[in-house]
Biopython code that builds the backbone (N, CA, C, O; Angstrom):
import numpy as np
from Bio.PDB.StructureBuilder import StructureBuilder

atoms = [
    (1, "MET", "N", (115.174, -17.275, 116.987)),
    (1, "MET", "CA", (115.327, -16.009, 117.702)),
    (1, "MET", "C", (114.070, -15.677, 118.503)),
    (1, "MET", "O", (114.158, -15.193, 119.631)),
    (2, "ASN", "N", (112.923, -15.933, 117.926)),
    (2, "ASN", "CA", (111.672, -15.621, 118.586)),
    (2, "ASN", "C", (111.451, -16.503, 119.816)),
    (2, "ASN", "O", (110.941, -16.031, 120.832)),
    (3, "ALA", "N", (111.831, -17.773, 119.731)),
    (3, "ALA", "CA", (111.660, -18.693, 120.861)),
    (3, "ALA", "C", (112.574, -18.294, 122.020)),
    (3, "ALA", "O", (112.176, -18.396, 123.180)),
    (4, "LEU", "N", (113.780, -17.845, 121.724)),
    (4, "LEU", "CA", (114.713, -17.411, 122.760)),
    (4, "LEU", "C", (114.170, -16.173, 123.484)),
    (4, "LEU", "O", (114.259, -16.077, 124.708)),
    (5, "PHE", "N", (113.615, -15.242, 122.732)),
    (5, "PHE", "CA", (113.037, -14.043, 123.323)),
    (5, "PHE", "C", (111.874, -14.404, 124.249)),
    (5, "PHE", "O", (111.755, -13.852, 125.343)),
    (6, "PHE", "N", (111.011, -15.339, 123.807)),
    (6, "PHE", "CA", (109.883, -15.774, 124.631)),
    (6, "PHE", "C", (110.370, -16.460, 125.905)),
    (6, "PHE", "O", (109.801, -16.252, 126.976)),
    (7, "TRP", "N", (111.418, -17.275, 125.797)),
    (7, "TRP", "CA", (111.945, -17.997, 126.961)),
    (7, "TRP", "C", (112.508, -17.032, 128.002)),
    (7, "TRP", "O", (112.291, -17.212, 129.201)),
    (8, "VAL", "N", (113.236, -16.001, 127.543)),
    (8, "VAL", "CA", (113.814, -15.013, 128.455)),
    (8, "VAL", "C", (112.698, -14.217, 129.138)),
    (8, "VAL", "O", (112.778, -13.945, 130.336)),
    (9, "ARG", "N", (111.660, -13.843, 128.385)),
    (9, "ARG", "CA", (110.543, -13.107, 128.984)),
    (9, "ARG", "C", (109.793, -13.957, 129.991)),
    (9, "ARG", "O", (109.388, -13.459, 131.042)),
    (10, "ALA", "N", (109.603, -15.233, 129.687)),
    (10, "ALA", "CA", (108.903, -16.132, 130.606)),
    (10, "ALA", "C", (109.727, -16.318, 131.881)),
    (10, "ALA", "O", (109.169, -16.392, 132.976)),
    (11, "ARG", "N", (111.028, -16.392, 131.744)),
    (11, "ARG", "CA", (111.902, -16.544, 132.912)),
    (11, "ARG", "C", (111.813, -15.312, 133.806)),
    (11, "ARG", "O", (111.740, -15.434, 135.028)),
    (12, "ARG", "N", (111.818, -14.134, 133.204)),
    (12, "ARG", "CA", (111.699, -12.893, 133.974)),
    (12, "ARG", "C", (110.333, -12.812, 134.654)),
    (12, "ARG", "O", (110.227, -12.378, 135.801)),
    (13, "ALA", "N", (109.301, -13.229, 133.946)),
    (13, "ALA", "CA", (107.955, -13.187, 134.525)),
    (13, "ALA", "C", (107.860, -14.150, 135.712)),
    (13, "ALA", "O", (107.254, -13.813, 136.729)),
    (14, "ARG", "N", (108.450, -15.342, 135.594)),
    (14, "ARG", "CA", (108.443, -16.290, 136.707)),
    (14, "ARG", "C", (109.209, -15.732, 137.899)),
    (14, "ARG", "O", (108.768, -15.864, 139.040)),
    (15, "ARG", "N", (110.348, -15.114, 137.638)),
    (15, "ARG", "CA", (111.143, -14.538, 138.722)),
    (15, "ARG", "C", (110.380, -13.404, 139.413)),
    (15, "ARG", "O", (110.385, -13.300, 140.640)),
    (16, "LEU", "N", (109.731, -12.566, 138.624)),
    (16, "LEU", "CA", (108.945, -11.481, 139.187)),
    (16, "LEU", "C", (107.763, -12.017, 139.990)),
    (16, "LEU", "O", (107.438, -11.481, 141.050)),
    (17, "ALA", "N", (107.120, -13.069, 139.494)),
    (17, "ALA", "CA", (106.004, -13.674, 140.222)),
    (17, "ALA", "C", (106.484, -14.299, 141.526)),
    (17, "ALA", "O", (105.794, -14.212, 142.542)),
    (18, "LEU", "N", (107.645, -14.922, 141.512)),
    (18, "LEU", "CA", (108.191, -15.527, 142.720)),
    (18, "LEU", "C", (108.530, -14.457, 143.756)),
    (18, "LEU", "O", (108.219, -14.620, 144.936)),
    (19, "ILE", "N", (109.157, -13.377, 143.332)),
    (19, "ILE", "CA", (109.498, -12.290, 144.249)),
    (19, "ILE", "C", (108.228, -11.642, 144.783)),
    (19, "ILE", "O", (108.151, -11.325, 145.970)),
    (20, "GLY", "N", (107.241, -11.442, 143.933)),
    (20, "GLY", "CA", (105.993, -10.849, 144.374)),
    (20, "GLY", "C", (105.245, -11.728, 145.357)),
    (20, "GLY", "O", (104.701, -11.228, 146.341)),
    (21, "SER", "N", (105.207, -13.025, 145.109)),
    (21, "SER", "CA", (104.503, -13.913, 146.033)),
    (21, "SER", "C", (105.252, -14.016, 147.360)),
    (21, "SER", "O", (104.619, -14.113, 148.411)),
    (22, "ALA", "N", (106.590, -13.996, 147.336)),
    (22, "ALA", "CA", (107.358, -14.015, 148.581)),
    (22, "ALA", "C", (107.115, -12.726, 149.368)),
    (22, "ALA", "O", (106.976, -12.769, 150.590)),
    (23, "ALA", "N", (107.063, -11.591, 148.687)),
    (23, "ALA", "CA", (106.801, -10.320, 149.378)),
    (23, "ALA", "C", (105.390, -10.308, 149.957)),
    (23, "ALA", "O", (105.180, -9.797, 151.058)),
    (24, "LEU", "N", (104.429, -10.858, 149.237)),
    (24, "LEU", "CA", (103.065, -10.908, 149.733)),
    (24, "LEU", "C", (102.950, -11.832, 150.940)),
    (24, "LEU", "O", (102.245, -11.521, 151.900)),
    (25, "ALA", "N", (103.642, -12.967, 150.891)),
    (25, "ALA", "CA", (103.602, -13.907, 152.012)),
    (25, "ALA", "C", (104.273, -13.317, 153.244)),
    (25, "ALA", "O", (103.780, -13.488, 154.358)),
    (26, "LEU", "N", (105.390, -12.626, 153.058)),
    (26, "LEU", "CA", (106.088, -12.038, 154.200)),
    (26, "LEU", "C", (105.358, -10.828, 154.765)),
    (26, "LEU", "O", (105.495, -10.523, 155.950)),
    (27, "SER", "N", (104.592, -10.141, 153.944)),
    (27, "SER", "CA", (103.870, -8.980, 154.453)),
    (27, "SER", "C", (102.701, -9.387, 155.331)),
    (27, "SER", "O", (102.181, -8.570, 156.091)),
    (28, "ALA", "N", (102.287, -10.627, 155.238)),
    (28, "ALA", "CA", (101.177, -11.112, 156.054)),
    (28, "ALA", "C", (101.650, -11.655, 157.397)),
    (28, "ALA", "O", (100.828, -12.108, 158.193)),
    (29, "CYS", "N", (102.935, -11.621, 157.667)),
    (29, "CYS", "CA", (103.429, -12.128, 158.948)),
    (29, "CYS", "C", (102.952, -11.208, 160.063)),
    (29, "CYS", "O", (102.904, -9.989, 159.896)),
    (30, "GLY", "N", (102.612, -11.779, 161.165)),
    (30, "GLY", "CA", (102.168, -10.976, 162.282)),
    (30, "GLY", "C", (101.272, -11.783, 163.185)),
    (30, "GLY", "O", (101.221, -13.010, 163.099)),
    (31, "ARG", "N", (100.585, -11.105, 164.030)),
    (31, "ARG", "CA", (99.722, -11.748, 165.008)),
    (31, "ARG", "C", (98.368, -12.053, 164.383)),
    (31, "ARG", "O", (97.750, -11.188, 163.762)),
    (32, "ILE", "N", (97.922, -13.273, 164.551)),
    (32, "ILE", "CA", (96.647, -13.680, 163.989)),
    (32, "ILE", "C", (95.553, -13.407, 165.007)),
    (32, "ILE", "O", (95.729, -13.682, 166.194)),
    (33, "GLY", "N", (94.450, -12.881, 164.565)),
    (33, "GLY", "CA", (93.315, -12.669, 165.445)),
    (33, "GLY", "C", (92.743, -11.285, 165.268)),
    (33, "GLY", "O", (93.275, -10.472, 164.512)),
    (34, "PRO", "N", (91.655, -11.019, 165.968)),
    (34, "PRO", "CA", (91.027, -9.703, 165.843)),
    (34, "PRO", "C", (91.851, -8.640, 166.567)),
    (34, "PRO", "O", (92.704, -8.949, 167.399)),
    (35, "LEU", "N", (91.576, -7.397, 166.231)),
    (35, "LEU", "CA", (92.258, -6.287, 166.888)),
    (35, "LEU", "C", (91.792, -6.176, 168.335)),
    (35, "LEU", "O", (90.652, -6.514, 168.656)),
    (36, "GLU", "N", (92.665, -5.710, 169.191)),
    (36, "GLU", "CA", (92.296, -5.513, 170.588)),
    (36, "GLU", "C", (91.515, -4.217, 170.712)),
    (36, "GLU", "O", (91.839, -3.237, 170.040)),
    (37, "PRO", "N", (90.489, -4.192, 171.560)),
    (37, "PRO", "CA", (89.734, -2.938, 171.719)),
    (37, "PRO", "C", (90.579, -1.913, 172.467)),
    (37, "PRO", "O", (91.468, -2.287, 173.232)),
    (38, "PRO", "N", (90.314, -0.633, 172.257)),
    (38, "PRO", "CA", (91.071, 0.396, 172.975)),
    (38, "PRO", "C", (90.742, 0.348, 174.467)),
    (38, "PRO", "O", (89.678, -0.145, 174.841)),
    (39, "PRO", "N", (91.627, 0.846, 175.320)),
    (39, "PRO", "CA", (91.345, 0.825, 176.755)),
    (39, "PRO", "C", (90.163, 1.736, 177.088)),
    (39, "PRO", "O", (89.937, 2.754, 176.434)),
    (40, "ASN", "N", (89.427, 1.347, 178.107)),
    (40, "ASN", "CA", (88.264, 2.113, 178.545)),
    (40, "ASN", "C", (88.739, 3.322, 179.355)),
    (40, "ASN", "O", (89.387, 3.136, 180.385)),
    (41, "PRO", "N", (88.440, 4.544, 178.931)),
    (41, "PRO", "CA", (88.908, 5.715, 179.697)),
    (41, "PRO", "C", (88.172, 5.875, 181.027)),
    (41, "PRO", "O", (88.657, 6.574, 181.916)),
    (42, "ASN", "N", (87.012, 5.241, 181.176)),
    (42, "ASN", "CA", (86.247, 5.361, 182.410)),
    (42, "ASN", "C", (86.565, 4.264, 183.415)),
    (42, "ASN", "O", (85.959, 4.217, 184.486)),
    (43, "ALA", "N", (87.498, 3.387, 183.095)),
    (43, "ALA", "CA", (87.836, 2.286, 183.995)),
    (43, "ALA", "C", (88.587, 2.819, 185.206)),
    (43, "ALA", "O", (89.391, 3.741, 185.071)),
    (44, "PRO", "N", (88.338, 2.250, 186.398)),
    (44, "PRO", "CA", (89.071, 2.719, 187.593)),
    (44, "PRO", "C", (90.526, 2.253, 187.531)),
    (44, "PRO", "O", (90.820, 1.211, 186.946)),
    (45, "PRO", "N", (91.436, 3.023, 188.134)),
    (45, "PRO", "CA", (92.851, 2.611, 188.112)),
    (45, "PRO", "C", (93.044, 1.340, 188.942)),
    (45, "PRO", "O", (92.285, 1.100, 189.880)),
    (46, "PRO", "N", (94.042, 0.528, 188.612)),
    (46, "PRO", "CA", (94.276, -0.694, 189.375)),
    (46, "PRO", "C", (94.697, -0.369, 190.806)),
    (46, "PRO", "O", (95.412, 0.603, 191.048)),
    (47, "GLN", "N", (94.252, -1.185, 191.738)),
    (47, "GLN", "CA", (94.555, -0.986, 193.151)),
    (47, "GLN", "C", (95.970, -1.478, 193.456)),
    (47, "GLN", "O", (96.368, -2.555, 193.012)),
    (48, "ALA", "N", (96.714, -0.693, 194.206)),
    (48, "ALA", "CA", (98.052, -1.095, 194.632)),
    (48, "ALA", "C", (97.916, -1.940, 195.895)),
    (48, "ALA", "O", (97.068, -1.665, 196.744)),
    (49, "SER", "N", (98.745, -2.957, 196.014)),
    (49, "SER", "CA", (98.670, -3.811, 197.201)),
    (49, "SER", "C", (99.252, -3.056, 198.398)),
    (49, "SER", "O", (100.362, -2.533, 198.307)),
    (50, "PRO", "N", (98.518, -2.988, 199.527)),
    (50, "PRO", "CA", (99.000, -2.224, 200.686)),
    (50, "PRO", "C", (100.172, -2.895, 201.404)),
    (50, "PRO", "O", (101.012, -2.205, 201.981)),
    (51, "THR", "N", (100.239, -4.210, 201.378)),
    (51, "THR", "CA", (101.333, -4.898, 202.069)),
    (51, "THR", "C", (102.242, -5.552, 201.044)),
    (51, "THR", "O", (101.769, -6.327, 200.213)),
    (52, "PRO", "N", (103.539, -5.260, 201.081)),
    (52, "PRO", "CA", (104.445, -5.891, 200.131)),
    (52, "PRO", "C", (104.663, -7.357, 200.488)),
    (52, "PRO", "O", (104.531, -7.761, 201.643)),
    (53, "SER", "N", (104.998, -8.133, 199.476)),
    (53, "SER", "CA", (105.299, -9.545, 199.722)),
    (53, "SER", "C", (106.635, -9.641, 200.451)),
    (53, "SER", "O", (107.408, -8.683, 200.429)),
    (54, "PRO", "N", (106.929, -10.773, 201.097)),
    (54, "PRO", "CA", (108.200, -10.900, 201.832)),
    (54, "PRO", "C", (109.427, -10.703, 200.945)),
    (54, "PRO", "O", (110.437, -10.167, 201.402)),
    (55, "ASP", "N", (109.353, -11.122, 199.705)),
    (55, "ASP", "CA", (110.500, -10.937, 198.799)),
    (55, "ASP", "C", (110.735, -9.456, 198.514)),
    (55, "ASP", "O", (111.880, -9.008, 198.457)),
    (56, "GLN", "N", (109.655, -8.695, 198.335)),
    (56, "GLN", "CA", (109.791, -7.267, 198.047)),
    (56, "GLN", "C", (110.243, -6.488, 199.274)),
    (56, "GLN", "O", (110.907, -5.461, 199.135)),
    (57, "ALA", "N", (109.900, -6.950, 200.466)),
    (57, "ALA", "CA", (110.281, -6.229, 201.674)),
    (57, "ALA", "C", (111.776, -6.318, 201.931)),
    (57, "ALA", "O", (112.349, -5.411, 202.536)),
    (58, "LEU", "N", (112.423, -7.398, 201.482)),
    (58, "LEU", "CA", (113.847, -7.595, 201.749)),
    (58, "LEU", "C", (114.746, -6.977, 200.683)),
    (58, "LEU", "O", (115.905, -6.670, 200.962)),
    (59, "THR", "N", (114.243, -6.791, 199.487)),
    (59, "THR", "CA", (115.077, -6.247, 198.412)),
    (59, "THR", "C", (114.844, -4.745, 198.297)),
    (59, "THR", "O", (113.700, -4.298, 198.379)),
    (60, "PRO", "N", (115.893, -3.960, 198.110)),
    (60, "PRO", "CA", (115.707, -2.513, 197.944)),
    (60, "PRO", "C", (115.105, -2.210, 196.570)),
    (60, "PRO", "O", (115.413, -2.878, 195.583)),
    (61, "GLN", "N", (114.263, -1.214, 196.525)),
    (61, "GLN", "CA", (113.613, -0.813, 195.283)),
    (61, "GLN", "C", (114.435, 0.282, 194.607)),
    (61, "GLN", "O", (114.110, 1.464, 194.719)),
    (62, "THR", "N", (115.485, -0.105, 193.916)),
    (62, "THR", "CA", (116.321, 0.864, 193.218)),
    (62, "THR", "C", (116.251, 0.599, 191.723)),
    (62, "THR", "O", (116.173, -0.549, 191.286)),
    (63, "LYS", "N", (116.278, 1.650, 190.962)),
    (63, "LYS", "CA", (116.283, 1.535, 189.511)),
    (63, "LYS", "C", (117.728, 1.597, 189.031)),
    (63, "LYS", "O", (118.533, 2.338, 189.596)),
    (64, "PRO", "N", (118.067, 0.834, 187.999)),
    (64, "PRO", "CA", (119.441, 0.906, 187.489)),
    (64, "PRO", "C", (119.707, 2.265, 186.847)),
    (64, "PRO", "O", (118.824, 2.851, 186.222)),
    (65, "LYS", "N", (120.914, 2.748, 187.005)),
    (65, "LYS", "CA", (121.302, 4.032, 186.410)),
    (65, "LYS", "C", (121.549, 3.820, 184.914)),
    (65, "LYS", "O", (122.295, 2.926, 184.513)),
    (66, "ILE", "N", (120.916, 4.649, 184.112)),
    (66, "ILE", "CA", (121.085, 4.596, 182.665)),
    (66, "ILE", "C", (121.950, 5.782, 182.270)),
    (66, "ILE", "O", (121.636, 6.918, 182.624)),
    (67, "PRO", "N", (123.033, 5.538, 181.541)),
    (67, "PRO", "CA", (123.888, 6.669, 181.154)),
    (67, "PRO", "C", (123.152, 7.599, 180.190)),
    (67, "PRO", "O", (122.326, 7.136, 179.403)),
    (68, "PRO", "N", (123.434, 8.888, 180.239)),
    (68, "PRO", "CA", (122.754, 9.831, 179.336)),
    (68, "PRO", "C", (123.193, 9.602, 177.887)),
    (68, "PRO", "O", (124.289, 9.110, 177.617)),
    (69, "ILE", "N", (122.312, 9.972, 176.977)),
    (69, "ILE", "CA", (122.606, 9.832, 175.552)),
    (69, "ILE", "C", (123.463, 11.014, 175.124)),
    (69, "ILE", "O", (123.097, 12.171, 175.329)),
    (70, "VAL", "N", (124.598, 10.710, 174.531)),
    (70, "VAL", "CA", (125.532, 11.737, 174.088)),
    (70, "VAL", "C", (125.519, 11.750, 172.555)),
    (70, "VAL", "O", (125.728, 10.704, 171.940)),
    (71, "PRO", "N", (125.281, 12.900, 171.925)),
    (71, "PRO", "CA", (125.295, 12.936, 170.461)),
    (71, "PRO", "C", (126.712, 12.709, 169.935)),
    (71, "PRO", "O", (127.686, 13.054, 170.604)),
    (72, "PRO", "N", (126.828, 12.129, 168.741)),
    (72, "PRO", "CA", (128.160, 11.872, 168.184)),
    (72, "PRO", "C", (128.871, 13.183, 167.837)),
    (72, "PRO", "O", (128.235, 14.180, 167.496)),
    (73, "GLN", "N", (130.191, 13.159, 167.930)),
    (73, "GLN", "CA", (130.989, 14.347, 167.635)),
    (73, "GLN", "C", (131.170, 14.563, 166.138)),
    (73, "GLN", "O", (131.266, 15.704, 165.686)),
    (74, "GLN", "N", (131.219, 13.485, 165.368)),
    (74, "GLN", "CA", (131.404, 13.622, 163.924)),
    (74, "GLN", "C", (130.073, 13.349, 163.217)),
    (74, "GLN", "O", (129.288, 12.526, 163.687)),
    (75, "PRO", "N", (129.810, 14.024, 162.099)),
    (75, "PRO", "CA", (128.530, 13.830, 161.413)),
    (75, "PRO", "C", (128.473, 12.469, 160.715)),
    (75, "PRO", "O", (129.498, 11.909, 160.325)),
    (76, "PHE", "N", (127.259, 11.955, 160.568)),
    (76, "PHE", "CA", (127.024, 10.703, 159.849)),
    (76, "PHE", "C", (126.902, 11.032, 158.368)),
    (76, "PHE", "O", (126.437, 12.117, 158.018)),
    (77, "PHE", "N", (127.311, 10.113, 157.488)),
    (77, "PHE", "CA", (127.355, 10.447, 156.064)),
    (77, "PHE", "C", (125.958, 10.600, 155.448)),
    (77, "PHE", "O", (125.840, 11.153, 154.355)),
    (78, "LEU", "N", (124.893, 10.126, 156.116)),
    (78, "LEU", "CA", (123.537, 10.298, 155.586)),
    (78, "LEU", "C", (122.823, 11.507, 156.192)),
    (78, "LEU", "O", (121.651, 11.727, 155.888)),
    (79, "ASP", "N", (123.485, 12.292, 157.032)),
    (79, "ASP", "CA", (122.877, 13.476, 157.628)),
    (79, "ASP", "C", (122.343, 14.486, 156.617)),
    (79, "ASP", "O", (121.301, 15.086, 156.879)),
    (80, "PRO", "N", (123.000, 14.709, 155.473)),
    (80, "PRO", "CA", (122.440, 15.673, 154.507)),
    (80, "PRO", "C", (121.061, 15.278, 153.981)),
    (80, "PRO", "O", (120.306, 16.146, 153.544)),
    (81, "LEU", "N", (120.714, 13.989, 154.014)),
    (81, "LEU", "CA", (119.392, 13.577, 153.537)),
    (81, "LEU", "C", (118.300, 14.012, 154.511)),
    (81, "LEU", "O", (117.152, 14.186, 154.101)),
    (82, "LEU", "N", (118.624, 14.190, 155.777)),
    (82, "LEU", "CA", (117.635, 14.587, 156.767)),
    (82, "LEU", "C", (117.395, 16.090, 156.790)),
    (82, "LEU", "O", (116.394, 16.549, 157.340)),
    (83, "LYS", "N", (118.291, 16.847, 156.207)),
    (83, "LYS", "CA", (118.172, 18.308, 156.231)),
    (83, "LYS", "C", (117.455, 18.816, 155.019)),
    (83, "LYS", "O", (117.266, 20.024, 154.875)),
]
sb = StructureBuilder()
sb.init_structure("model")
sb.init_model(0)
sb.init_chain("A")
sb.init_seg("    ")
for serial, (resi, resn, name, xyz) in enumerate(atoms, 1):
    if name == "N":
        sb.init_residue(resn, " ", resi, " ")
    sb.init_atom(name, np.array(xyz, "f"), 0.0, 1.0, " ", f" {name:<3s}", serial, name[0])
structure = sb.get_structure()
């Protein structure tokens, strides 16, 4: 009986260690390298080109129309958690 109890506890400990190491490994995912410095507030703004390129001169500069966001008519079942 004692050996069975030890085996079950060891199995749980191994499973917990595996889950913990996987969570630790996945939490380290991201961009490798030093942090980027913040932008300089005293830097001059970038200069705009006075003459457009031939490709830009022939194509119209229009932005695509984005439909407005419409709220849903029926409530979501998790809405009470936000209130």
